[in-house]
DOMIKE-258198 format. One record per atom (N, C-alpha, C, O): residue in three letters; x, y, z. Coordinates in steps of 0.001 Angstrom, whole numbers, padded with zeros to 6 digits, always signed. Layout:
AlaXYZ...
END
This chain:
Met+000592-001033+000115Met-000190-000484+000038Met+000942+001660+000043Met+001605+002165+000949Asp+000811+001877-000516Asp+000931+002790-001259Asp+001640+004261+000689Asp+002700+004766+001059Gly+000189+004236+001184Gly-000012+005153+001655Gly+000550+005224+002975Gly+000416+006125+003802Ile+001433+003762+003093Ile+001502+003416+004906Ile+003326+003738+005096Ile+004319+003064+004821Lys+003161+004868+005596Lys+004721+004903+006550Lys+004972+004053+007399Lys+006001+003428+007144Glu+004532+003804+008183Glu+005107+002431+008225Glu+003940+001447+009475Glu+002810+001412+009961Gly+005598+000635+009442Gly+003814-000538+009341Gly+004256-001736+010214Gly+005216-001544+010961Gly+003854-002561+010206Gly+004502-004358+009981Gly+004940-005017+011661Gly+005511-006080+011908Ser+004370-003810+012777Ser+005882-004018+013791Ser+003622-004177+014836Ser+002473-003896+014493Ile+004281-004750+016024Ile+003469-005153+016831Ile+004224-002928+018182Ile+003932-002094+019039Thr+004725-003173+017679Thr+004452-001312+018826Thr+004857-000083+017569Thr+005163+001109+017605Arg+004719-000831+016781Arg+004482+000626+015877Arg+003590+000677+014872Arg+003959+000430+013724Pro+002417+000972+015130Pro+001039+001003+013197Pro+001178+001703+012607Pro+002021+002600+012639Pro+000277+001463+011797Pro+000760+002537+010421Pro-000047+004227+010649Pro-001076+004523+011257Val+000835+005000+009953Val-000063+006524+009826Val-000660+006464+008872Val-000541+006437+007647Leu-001887+006434+010237Leu-002850+007944+008802Leu-003257+008918+008046Leu-004344+009469+008223Asp-002339+009273+007017Asp-002354+010492+006197Asp-002950+010624+005291Asp-002558+011165+004257Gly-004547+009926+005593Gly-005275+009863+004962Gly-005940+009539+003491Gly-006926+010030+002941Thr-004794+008276+002969Thr-005674+007354+001992Thr-005713+006190+002157Thr-006221+005221+001594Asn-004934+006435+003257Asn-005142+004268+003751Asn-006049+004590+004799Asn-005321+005030+005689Tyr-007190+004619+005185Tyr-007766+004143+006220Tyr-008549+003621+006522Tyr-009361+004136+007291Pro-008697+002321+006063Pro-009325+001052+005879Pro-008413+000090+006833Pro-008336-000494+007914Tyr-007870+000341+005753Tyr-006121-000820+006917Tyr-005470-000040+007623Tyr-004250-000206+007602Trp-006081+001189+008580Trp-005056+002353+009829Trp-006036+001517+010392Trp-005652+000504+010976Lys-007807+001887+010280Lys-008202+001167+011196Lys-008317-000163+011836Lys-008151-000182+013056Ala-008527-001087+011337Ala-008573-002509+011310Ala-007044-002111+012367Ala-007352-001798+013517Arg-005780-002107+012118Arg-004623-002034+012383Arg-004935-001244+013691Arg-005535-001907+014536Met-004691-000171+013964Met-005929+000812+015302Met-005927+000124+016092Met-005066+000080+016971Thr-007371-000966+015945Thr-008152-001491+016413Thr-007540-002337+017087Thr-007186-002282+018265Ala-007403-003194+016273Ala-005713-004951+017565Ala-004991-003446+017710Ala-005917-003133+018459Phe-004671-002971+017694Phe-003030-001685+018646Phe-004085-002083+019788Phe-003834-002878+020693Leu-005387-001364+019597Leu-005486-000492+020832Leu-005802-001673+021673Leu-005655-001257+022822Lys-006077-002641+021714Lys-006823-004295+022119Lys-006086-004321+022362Lys-006299-003908+023502Ser-004359-004589+022314Ser-003390-004252+022374Ser-002541-003756+023795Ser-001502-004168+024311Val-003113-003113+024011Val-002474-001780+024947Val-003064-002988+026334Val-002348-003745+026989Asp-004534-002807+026432Asp-004918-002756+027391Asp-006318-002578+027333Asp-006653-001393+027312Thr-007767-003884+027284Thr-008762-003742+027205Thr-009708-002350+027793Thr-010842-001932+027557Lys-009204-002155+028186Lys-009514-000547+029398Lys-009068+000437+027827Lys-009642+001421+027361Thr-008668+000195+027662Thr-007631+001295+026183Thr-008970+001709+025304Thr-009521+002809+025260Trp-009329+000467+024610Trp-009410+000074+023848Trp-011885+000427+024242Trp-012658+001237+023732Lys-012128-000780+025404Lys-012785+000685+025765Lys-013614+001520+026445Lys-014659+001350+027073Ala-012571+002950+026052Ala-012377+004016+026308Ala-012593+004167+024659Ala-013362+005126+024729Ile-012532+004042+023937Ile-012679+004054+022292Ile-014197+003597+022005Ile-014657+003999+020937Leu-014866+002970+022654Leu-015866+002715+023004Leu-017496+003778+023769Leu-018506+004346+023353Thr-017017+003579+024652Thr-017450+003729+025317Thr-017149+005369+025546Thr-017931+005851+026365Gly-016388+006118+025112Gly-016266+007316+025600Gly-015921+007743+026554Gly-015577+006810+027280Trp-015765+008898+027140Trp-015775+009095+028888Trp-015856+010782+028725Trp-015281+011495+027903Thr-017030+011244+030103Thr-016839+012425+030456Thr-016457+012644+031507Thr-016740+011847+032400Pro-015395+014215+031894Pro-015100+014701+032662Pro-015866+014732+034203Pro-016964+015245+034414Pro-014947+014006+035285Pro-016564+013837+036380Pro-016788+015120+037374Pro-015922+015822+037896Thr-018275+015216+037482Thr-019384+015844+037533Thr-019657+016459+039492Thr-019746+015500+040259Gln-019709+017095+039803Gln-020071+017609+040973Gln-020997+018368+040551Gln-021121+018996+039500Gln-022355+018143+042461Gln-023072+019641+042120Gln-021927+020526+043211Gln-021144+020032+044022Asn-022254+022545+042761Asn-022144+023577+043850Asn-022733+023473+044354Asn-023674+022690+044486Val-022235+024527+044976Val-023073+025759+046160Val-024435+025740+045743Val-025419+025308+046343Ala-024367+026128+044928Ala-025477+026648+044171Ala-026643+025420+043412Ala-027705+025675+042844Gly-026070+024203+043620Gly-026318+023391+042817Gly-026518+023239+041771Gly-027263+022357+041343Ala-025674+024370+040819Ala-025186+023693+039787Ala-023837+021593+039264Ala-023236+020605+039685Val-024254+022341+038209Val-023815+020362+037747Val-022156+021522+037148Val-022126+022368+036254Val-020641+020906+038398Val-019552+021372+037307Val-018555+020544+037018Val-018187+019483+037521Val-018326+020930+036487Val-016812+019759+036109Val-015691+020074+037694Val-015345+021202+038046Lys-015320+018806+038402Lys-014531+018787+039243Lys-013571+018659+038506Lys-013306+018342+037347Gln-012913+019090+039770Gln-011110+019744+040248Gln-010371+018794+039684Gln-010680+017712+040185Glu-009550+018686+038889Glu-008776+017106+038993Glu-008235+016595+040379Glu-007902+015411+040427Val-008145+017161+041212Val-007095+017234+042208Val-008642+016245+043054Val-008251+015098+043272Glu-009931+016402+043456Glu-010674+016331+044006Glu-011487+014146+043752Glu-011869+013320+044580Trp-011356+014113+041952Trp-011349+013169+041504Trp-011119+011757+042776Trp-010402+011716+043776Thr-011931+010880+042274Thr-011537+009367+043537Thr-010399+009144+042143Thr-010159+009744+041095Val-009931+007995+042801Val-009325+007089+042299Val-009422+006265+040417Val-008703+006113+039430Ala-011256+005864+041043Ala-011508+005249+039389Ala-011912+005594+038474Ala-012095+005031+037394Glu-012319+007784+039250Glu-012064+008775+037996Glu-010864+008569+037051Glu-011058+008348+035856Lys-009743+008631+037526Lys-008596+008705+037922Lys-008205+008205+036928Lys-007515+008836+036127Glu-008713+006400+036673Glu-008463+005352+036349Glu-009462+005868+035028Glu-008808+006211+034043Leu-010334+005923+034947Leu-011477+006102+033783Leu-010874+006719+032084Leu-010971+006439+030890Ser-009870+008273+033523Ser-009364+008881+031873Ser-008072+009320+031479Ser-007683+010216+030730Leu-007414+008324+032283Leu-006163+007504+031750Leu-006605+006699+031304Leu-006292+006791+030117Asp-007211+005834+031446Asp-007902+005037+030293Asp-008269+005861+028367Asp-007993+005186+027376Asn-008729+006943+028259Asn-008947+007907+027640Asn-008101+008349+027603Asn-007885+008430+026394Asn-007135+008872+028208Asn-005764+009713+027713Asn-005335+008987+026926Asn-005314+009303+025736Lys-004795+007607+027446Lys-004251+006649+026793Lys-004566+005932+025265Lys-003930+005239+024471Ala-005786+006461+025336Ala-006669+006019+023194Ala-006427+006817+023062Ala-006093+006953+021885Leu-006296+008110+023879Leu-006385+009537+022593Leu-004852+009424+022535Leu-004667+010371+021771Asn-003567+008933+022800Asn-002729+009759+022944Asn-002343+008507+021446Asn-001578+008842+020542Val-002903+007393+021473Val-002247+006820+020426Val-002959+007152+019526Val-002623+007467+018385Ile-003697+007118+019849Ile-004686+008311+018326Ile-003468+009205+017658Ile-002718+009005+016702Phe-003632+010366+018676Phe-002641+012085+018331Phe-001263+011238+017944Phe-000494+012058+017443Cys-000769+010187+017970Cys+000308+009734+017355Cys-000054+009424+016609Cys-000399+010370+015901Val-000309+008292+016086Val+000130+007899+015028Val-001617+008129+013438Val-002298+007450+012669Val-001355+009981+014040Val-001863+010060+012561Val-001286+011790+012047Val-001124+012645+012917Asn-001058+012067+010720Asn-000210+012205+009931Asn-000743+014107+010254Asn-001865+014451+010627Val+000589+015166+009932Val+000110+016812+010990Val-001738+017139+010038Val-002483+017886+010672Glu-002200+016687+008918Glu-003408+017377+008527Glu-004039+016683+008910Glu-005022+017260+009375Val-004123+015146+009074Val-005791+014387+010101Val-005189+014482+011658Val-005322+013456+012326Phe-004684+015370+012151Phe-004259+015918+013737Phe-004475+016841+013540Phe-003830+017496+014359Lys-005010+017476+012940Lys-005430+019145+012161Lys-007261+019211+012505Lys-007804+020289+012744Met-008148+017699+012473Met-009278+017668+012279Met-009737+016909+013959Met-010718+017131+014669Ile-008564+015971+014158Ile-009059+015375+015813Ile-008123+016746+016538Ile-009050+017263+017163Ser-007344+017311+016728Ser-006659+017700+017722Ser-007429+018836+019148Ser-006778+018894+020191Ser-008367+019404+019085Ser-009164+019542+019837Ser-009868+019044+020170Ser-010879+019745+020122Tyr-010198+017503+020811Tyr-010757+016800+020722Tyr-010113+016427+022356Tyr-008932+016772+022314Ile-010378+015961+023509Ile-010322+015824+025189Ile-010611+014274+025488Ile-010238+013853+026584Val-011370+013219+024429Val-012235+011996+024271Val-012461+012064+022990Val-013037+012677+022091Ala-011136+010369+023522Ala-010745+009312+022308Ala-012488+009153+021505Ala-012868+009526+020395Lys-013038+008634+022330Lys-014437+007570+021857Lys-014280+009445+020449Lys-013451+009263+019558Glu-014779+010430+020418Glu-015065+011916+020187Glu-013820+012375+018830Glu-014085+013401+018203Ala-012750+011730+018511Ala-011125+011841+017768Ala-012059+011140+016920Ala-012413+011529+015807Trp-012374+010270+017399Trp-012156+008423+016535Trp-013459+008436+015304Trp-013734+008553+014110Glu-014049+008179+016903Glu-015953+008918+015485Glu-015515+010252+014250Glu-015834+010046+013079Val-014948+011284+014538Val-014716+012479+013969Val-013953+011359+012394Val-014214+011074+011225Leu-012964+011112+013426Leu-011483+010342+011547Leu-013148+009004+010654Leu-013317+008954+009435Glu-013784+008411+011386Glu-015090+007412+010887Glu-015848+008133+010051Glu-015988+007630+008937Thr-016461+009310+010273Thr-017314+010107+009651Thr-016488+010776+007784Thr-016994+011053+006696Ala-014596+010772+008508Ala-014438+012137+007776Ala-014116+010982+006765Ala-014715+011123+005699Tyr-013288+009840+006846Tyr-013255+008895+005452Tyr-014097+007711+005225Tyr-014038+007087+004165Glu-014933+007362+006260Glu-016206+006576+006266Glu-017642+007080+005536Glu-018528+006482+004926Gly-017461+008207+005836Gly-019045+008706+005843Gly-019729+008461+007207Gly-019357+007639+008044Thr-020990+009461+007323Thr-022970+008716+007184Thr-022898+007392+007503Thr-022013+006554+007328Gln-023904+007350+007965Gln-024546+006134+007887Gln-025011+006536+006537Gln-024781+005678+005685Lys-025407+007254+006253Lys-026458+007317+004994Lys-026046+007357+003381Lys-026570+007185+002280Val-024554+007750+004066Val-023144+008380+003327Val-023041+006019+002352Val-023081+005322+001338Lys-022914+006073+003728Lys-022414+003965+003594Lys-023803+003668+002940Lys-023747+003561+001715Met-025096+003507+003531Met-025982+003058+002743Met-025884+003860+001490Met-025453+002964+000764Ser-025952+004661+000893Ser-026568+005616-000604Ser-025086+004414-001153Ser-025272+003349-001743Arg-023959+004873-000826Arg-023079+003990-000982Arg-022802+002365-001627Arg-022326+002082-002726Leu-023307+001372-000469Leu-023878+000688-000838Leu-025148+000192-002481Leu-025006-000427-003535Gln-026236+000900-001808Gln-026454+000875-002695Gln-026399+001690-004160Gln-027088+001610-005177Gln-025737+002162-003941Gln-025103+002412-006275Gln-024586+001281-006261Gln-025396+000475-006718Leu-023085+000525-005794Leu-022755-000334-006246Leu-023319-001753-006259Leu-022959-002799-006800Thr-024580-001327-005276Thr-025576-002603-005794Thr-026282-002930-006473Thr-026589-004120-006556Thr-027003-001641-007499Thr-027598-001070-008757Thr-026563-001057-010225Thr-026825-001087-011427Lys-025217-000993-009392Lys-024103-001159-010533Lys-023981-002727-010347Lys-024321-003121-011462Trp-023744-003668-009718Trp-023634-004346-010507Trp-024666-005228-010484Trp-024331-006401-010654Glu-025902-004999-010314Glu-027599-005429-010199Glu-027193-005317-011948Glu-027030-006407-012496Thr-027014-003968-012889Thr-026713-003727-013922Thr-025550-004626-014770Thr-026226-004832-015778Leu-024814-005010-014925Leu-023727-005292-015284Leu-023902-006364-016193Leu-024050-007558-015930Arg-023853-005569-017744Arg-024246-006562-018308Arg-023477-006920-019817Arg-023522-005989-020620Met-022661-008381-020357Met-021929-008087-021377Met-022971-007550-022328Met-024132-007174-022164Glu-022077-007649-023506Glu-023413-007145-024800Glu-022493-008586-025866Glu-021271-008621-026011Glu-023253-009383-026330Glu-023129-010488-027153Glu-021466-010111-028114Glu-020599-010979-028218Asp-021331-008905-028631Asp-020097-008885-029752Asp-019312-008974-028915Asp-018648-010002-029049Glu-018843-007970-027481Glu-017191-007980-026526Glu-016884-009874-026083Glu-017522-010918-025945Thr-015416-009329-026004Thr-014756-010420-025625Thr-014171-009854-024267Thr-013667-008739-024133Ile-014289-010588-023515Ile-014038-010591-022213Ile-013073-009399-022255Ile-013076-008676-021258Val-012158-009058-023376Val-010399-008926-022585Val-011264-007409-023107Val-010685-006424-022651Thr-012401-007082-023882Thr-012360-006014-024506Thr-013835-004825-024087Thr-014203-003694-024401Tyr-014378-006182-023033Tyr-015539-005502-021462Tyr-014613-005000-020335Tyr-013822-005523-019550Asn-014881-004251-020495Asn-014427-002945-018917Asn-015692-002615-018241Asn-015694-001857-017271
END
């Protein structure tokens, strides 16, 4: 594959350069799962900063120094996943996701950018199905000349 800058290593997944997304996604899924299951789970389930009610009764984000051990662990899982994603994209791709603090959201931005929304996927599938169903070779065509 032309767009692959690195790869073939269990410690260095390929860099996403915008041309190799299907390959990158499969390799990244395996890589994130190999980091540990909690890191992959952060991609699947997402993470939200811990909150609490202030004296006025409003819900506010907790200060990090007030986080419980469990809240710190969930944050670490998210941060590991986000760091891996940030480290394996080129500069142009990084610009799309650099403002995200939740790994799941960054992952979903990449999915949408390179795979499209569910509607786009269904439309592409319908187009390919129609093209396949209408594929016909004329009687005077040979296999060599058929395109």
